[in-house]
C-alpha positions as CSV (number, residue, x, y, z in Angstrom):
1,M,3.9,-40.1,89.0
2,S,0.1,-40.3,89.1
3,G,-2.3,-39.6,91.9
4,R,-6.0,-39.0,92.5
5,V,-6.9,-36.0,90.4
6,A,-10.5,-34.9,90.4
7,R,-11.8,-33.4,87.2
8,A,-12.1,-29.6,87.7
9,S,-15.8,-28.9,87.5
10,G,-16.6,-26.9,84.4
11,R,-13.0,-26.3,83.3
12,K,-12.3,-27.1,79.7
13,A,-9.0,-27.2,77.8
14,I,-7.7,-27.3,74.2
15,F,-4.7,-29.6,73.9
16,T,-2.5,-28.5,71.0
17,G,0.8,-29.4,69.4
18,V,2.6,-29.8,66.2
19,A,4.4,-33.0,65.0
20,R,6.8,-34.1,62.3
21,N,8.2,-37.6,62.2
22,C,7.2,-38.2,65.9
23,A,5.7,-41.7,65.4
24,P,8.3,-43.5,67.5
25,Y,7.4,-41.4,70.5
26,L,3.6,-41.2,70.3
27,R,3.1,-44.7,71.9
28,D,4.3,-43.1,75.1
29,V,3.3,-39.5,74.6
30,L,-0.4,-40.1,73.9
31,P,-1.0,-42.1,77.1
32,N,0.9,-39.4,79.0
33,L,-1.4,-36.7,77.7
34,R,-4.4,-38.9,78.4
35,R,-3.5,-38.8,82.1
36,L,-3.2,-35.0,82.0
37,E,-6.7,-34.8,80.7
38,R,-7.9,-35.7,84.2
39,A,-7.4,-32.1,85.3
40,Y,-10.3,-31.0,83.0
41,Q,-14.0,-31.7,82.7
42,A,-13.6,-31.6,78.9
43,V,-10.7,-31.7,76.5
44,R,-10.4,-31.2,72.7
45,Y,-7.3,-31.8,70.7
46,V,-6.0,-29.6,67.9
47,V,-2.8,-30.8,66.4
48,A,-1.0,-30.1,63.1
49,V,1.3,-32.5,61.3
50,G,4.1,-31.5,58.9
51,E,5.6,-33.7,56.2
52,S,6.4,-37.0,57.8
53,S,7.7,-40.3,56.5
54,D,7.0,-42.5,59.6
55,G,3.2,-42.5,59.8
56,T,2.9,-39.7,62.3
57,L,-0.3,-38.3,60.6
58,E,-2.0,-41.7,60.6
59,T,-0.9,-42.5,64.2
60,L,-2.4,-39.2,65.5
61,Q,-5.6,-39.6,63.5
62,R,-6.1,-43.1,65.1
63,G,-5.1,-41.8,68.5
64,L,-7.6,-39.0,68.5
65,A,-10.3,-41.3,67.3
66,D,-9.6,-43.7,70.2
67,G,-12.0,-42.1,72.6
68,R,-11.0,-38.5,72.2
69,A,-12.4,-35.7,70.2
70,G,-10.4,-33.2,68.2
71,H,-8.8,-32.3,64.9
72,V,-5.6,-33.3,63.0
73,I,-4.5,-30.7,60.5
74,D,-2.5,-32.0,57.6
75,M,0.2,-29.5,56.8
76,T,2.5,-31.6,54.7
77,C,2.7,-28.9,52.0
78,L,4.7,-26.6,54.3
79,E,7.9,-28.5,53.7
80,R,7.9,-27.6,50.0
81,D,6.9,-24.0,50.4
82,E,9.0,-22.9,53.4
83,P,12.5,-24.0,54.0
84,R,12.9,-22.4,57.5
85,R,12.0,-24.9,60.2
86,T,10.9,-22.4,62.9
87,V,8.7,-20.5,60.4
88,R,7.0,-23.8,59.4
89,I,6.3,-24.6,63.1
90,A,4.9,-21.1,63.7
91,M,2.6,-21.5,60.7
92,A,1.4,-24.9,62.0
93,R,0.8,-23.5,65.5
94,N,-1.1,-20.5,64.1
95,A,-3.3,-22.9,62.1
96,C,-4.1,-24.8,65.3
97,M,-4.9,-21.5,67.1
98,S,-7.2,-20.3,64.3
99,L,-9.2,-23.6,64.4
100,A,-9.2,-23.6,68.2
101,R,-10.6,-20.1,68.5
102,A,-13.3,-20.8,65.9
103,E,-14.4,-24.2,67.3
104,Y,-13.9,-23.8,71.0
105,P,-14.3,-20.0,71.9
106,D,-15.6,-20.7,75.4
107,F,-12.8,-23.0,76.5
108,D,-10.8,-22.0,79.6
109,H,-7.2,-23.2,79.0
110,L,-4.8,-23.8,76.1
111,V,-2.4,-26.6,76.8
112,A,0.5,-26.5,74.4
113,F,3.0,-29.3,74.2
114,D,5.7,-31.0,72.1
115,L,4.9,-34.4,70.6
116,D,8.5,-35.7,70.5
117,N,10.7,-37.3,73.2
118,V,10.1,-34.4,75.7
119,L,6.9,-36.1,76.9
120,V,7.8,-39.8,76.6
121,N,8.4,-39.9,80.3
122,P,5.4,-39.6,82.6
123,V,4.5,-36.1,83.8
124,C,2.9,-35.9,87.2
125,D,-0.8,-35.4,86.7
126,V,-1.2,-34.1,90.3
127,E,1.4,-31.3,89.7
128,F,-0.2,-30.6,86.3
129,A,-3.6,-30.1,87.9
130,R,-2.0,-28.0,90.7
131,A,-0.3,-25.8,88.1
132,G,-3.7,-25.1,86.4
133,D,-5.3,-24.3,89.8
134,W,-2.5,-21.9,90.6
135,L,-2.9,-20.3,87.2
136,D,-6.5,-19.6,87.9
137,A,-6.0,-18.3,91.4
138,D,-5.0,-14.8,90.1
139,E,-6.6,-12.9,87.3
140,R,-3.2,-11.5,86.2
141,R,-1.6,-14.9,85.7
142,A,-1.7,-15.8,82.0
143,G,0.4,-18.9,81.6
144,V,2.7,-21.4,83.3
145,F,5.5,-23.5,81.8
146,A,7.0,-26.8,82.9
147,S,10.5,-26.9,84.4
148,A,12.8,-29.8,83.5
149,I,15.2,-32.3,85.0
150,P,18.1,-32.8,85.3
151,Q,18.5,-29.2,84.0
152,Y,16.3,-26.6,82.3
153,Y,17.0,-27.0,78.6
154,D,14.8,-24.8,76.4
155,L,16.9,-21.6,76.4
156,W,15.8,-20.5,72.9
157,A,12.2,-19.8,74.0
158,L,13.3,-18.4,77.3
159,R,13.4,-14.7,78.2
160,H,14.3,-13.6,81.7
161,P,15.8,-10.2,82.6
162,V,18.8,-11.8,84.4
163,W,18.9,-15.5,83.5
164,C,18.4,-15.2,79.8
165,P,17.7,-11.7,78.5
166,Y,18.6,-12.3,74.8
167,D,18.3,-14.9,72.0
168,V,21.0,-17.4,72.9
169,W,21.3,-18.9,69.4
170,H,21.6,-15.6,67.7
171,A,24.5,-14.9,70.0
172,V,26.1,-18.2,68.9
173,W,25.5,-17.5,65.2
174,D,26.9,-13.9,65.7
175,R,30.0,-15.1,67.5
176,H,33.4,-13.7,66.5
177,R,35.0,-15.6,63.6
178,W,37.8,-16.8,65.8
179,C,35.5,-18.3,68.4
180,P,34.7,-22.0,67.9
181,F,31.0,-23.0,67.7
182,E,31.4,-25.3,70.7
183,V,32.8,-22.6,72.9
184,S,30.1,-20.1,72.1
185,K,27.4,-22.8,72.6
186,L,29.0,-23.6,76.0
187,R,28.9,-20.0,77.1
188,H,25.5,-18.9,75.7
189,V,23.5,-22.2,75.9
190,Y,24.9,-24.9,78.2
191,A,26.1,-22.4,80.9
192,K,22.5,-21.3,81.3
193,Q,21.0,-24.7,81.7
194,V,20.6,-24.6,85.4
195,R,19.0,-27.0,87.9
196,I,15.8,-25.7,89.3
197,A,14.6,-27.1,92.7
198,R,11.2,-28.7,92.4
199,D,10.1,-27.1,95.7
200,A,10.9,-23.6,94.5
201,S,8.1,-21.1,94.1
202,P,6.8,-20.3,90.6
203,F,8.9,-17.4,89.2
204,P,8.1,-14.9,86.5
205,V,9.6,-15.0,83.0
206,L,8.9,-12.9,79.9
207,S,8.8,-16.0,77.7
208,A,9.4,-19.8,78.0
209,F,8.1,-23.1,76.8
210,G,10.0,-26.2,77.8
211,G,7.7,-28.7,76.0
212,L,4.6,-28.2,78.1
213,S,2.7,-25.1,79.0
214,V,-0.8,-24.0,80.2
215,Y,-2.3,-20.7,79.2
216,K,-5.6,-19.0,80.0
217,M,-7.4,-19.0,76.7
218,R,-8.6,-15.4,77.0
219,F,-5.0,-14.2,76.9
220,T,-4.2,-16.1,73.7
221,K,-7.0,-14.9,71.5
222,M,-4.9,-12.1,70.0
223,A,-1.5,-13.8,70.2
224,R,0.3,-15.2,67.1
225,Y,3.4,-17.3,66.7
226,S,6.3,-16.1,64.5
227,G,9.4,-18.1,63.6
228,E,11.4,-15.2,62.4
229,D,12.7,-11.9,63.7
230,A,12.6,-8.5,62.0
231,A,15.7,-9.4,60.0
232,G,14.1,-12.6,58.7
233,R,16.4,-14.9,60.9
234,E,14.9,-18.0,62.5
235,R,13.9,-17.7,66.2
236,A,11.9,-19.6,68.7
237,E,8.3,-19.2,67.7
238,H,7.1,-19.0,71.3
239,V,8.8,-15.6,71.9
240,S,6.4,-13.6,69.8
241,F,3.4,-15.5,71.2
242,N,4.5,-14.8,74.7
243,D,5.4,-11.2,73.9
244,S,1.8,-10.5,72.9
245,I,0.5,-12.0,76.2
246,V,2.8,-9.8,78.3
247,E,1.8,-6.7,76.3
248,Q,-1.8,-7.5,77.2
249,G,-0.8,-7.3,80.9
250,G,-0.6,-11.1,81.4
251,S,2.1,-12.6,83.7
252,L,4.0,-15.7,82.8
253,F,5.7,-18.2,85.1
254,V,7.9,-21.3,85.2
255,F,6.2,-23.8,87.6
256,P,9.1,-25.7,89.2
257,S,7.2,-28.7,90.5
258,L,5.8,-29.5,87.1
259,V,8.7,-31.1,85.3
260,V,9.5,-32.9,82.0
261,R,12.7,-34.8,81.4
262,A,15.0,-32.8,79.2
263,P,16.0,-34.6,75.9
264,P,19.6,-35.7,76.2
265,E,20.5,-34.2,72.8
266,H,19.7,-30.7,74.2
267,L,22.1,-31.1,77.2
268,F,25.8,-30.8,77.4
269,D,27.6,-34.1,77.1
270,A,30.4,-34.1,79.6
271,A,31.8,-37.2,77.9
272,D,32.3,-35.4,74.6
273,A,36.1,-35.3,74.6
274,S,36.3,-33.3,71.3
275,A,34.3,-30.4,72.8
276,W,36.7,-30.3,75.8
277,L,39.7,-30.4,73.5
278,K,38.4,-27.5,71.4
279,L,37.7,-25.5,74.5
280,A,41.2,-26.1,75.8
281,V,42.8,-25.1,72.5
282,W,40.7,-22.0,72.3
283,M,41.5,-21.0,75.9
284,K,45.2,-21.4,75.2
285,D,44.9,-19.3,72.0
286,R,42.8,-16.7,73.8
287,H,45.3,-16.3,76.6
288,A,48.1,-15.9,74.1
289,A,46.3,-13.3,72.0
290,K,44.5,-11.6,75.0
291,R,41.2,-11.9,73.1
292,Q,37.8,-11.1,74.7
293,P,35.3,-13.8,75.3
294,C,33.0,-14.7,72.4
């Protein structure tokens, strides 16, 4: 997965992410990120750690001290003050962004990533560097997002006029009372987890994430994460951040040749007999009652 990647002369990046109980994955994630650093002349890390019981904070502090510069923000207090997970994540990401803007105002790229099992498998550093070069080749391009194998999985952060124009989890939560959870999830989430050919051209989206993204820093300076919608319901924190970038005239793209491996727990398990049984029962009842899809 690795090739000869020359450091881009003068190009500097902030690598940022948030973590909570990620210690089992960091042994593989940190070397993976270290290889991606080759695309830049200089890299600084800004990461935030929520309340963890597995040594995540200490592992990251040691990892950043091991030949890399950066900051680890201790945000363990969030767990007690804010019960909503996406709101906590948004607060942690905003803390990272505030520090990054203050400490590294002249950096070129913001590389945002997950620190869990999304990045335990090696990411091709050649394609990562190529994605950054492609991003910089047009002034209007503001950000690129990784694709995923075997299927694209991160539907909650995705917005696309045709593929995924709405919040998929809100659709599941708002399903009709007679519609089983598994059936609604199959329709609104799993059915949209398509395979994207690696040789496809980059294509525009309104929002995405997928565990790894690269933004031009200048487009992110006014952007903020929010983990709730206008009604106070949880939502993917990336949507508001990306909305702000699009409003500034920036264009966002999925970059199909840059791939991560989708975590199995986010994909449909064809071997789950109980899900198929519930679907079959619901289809039979729906046919009998002539109900509309949920």
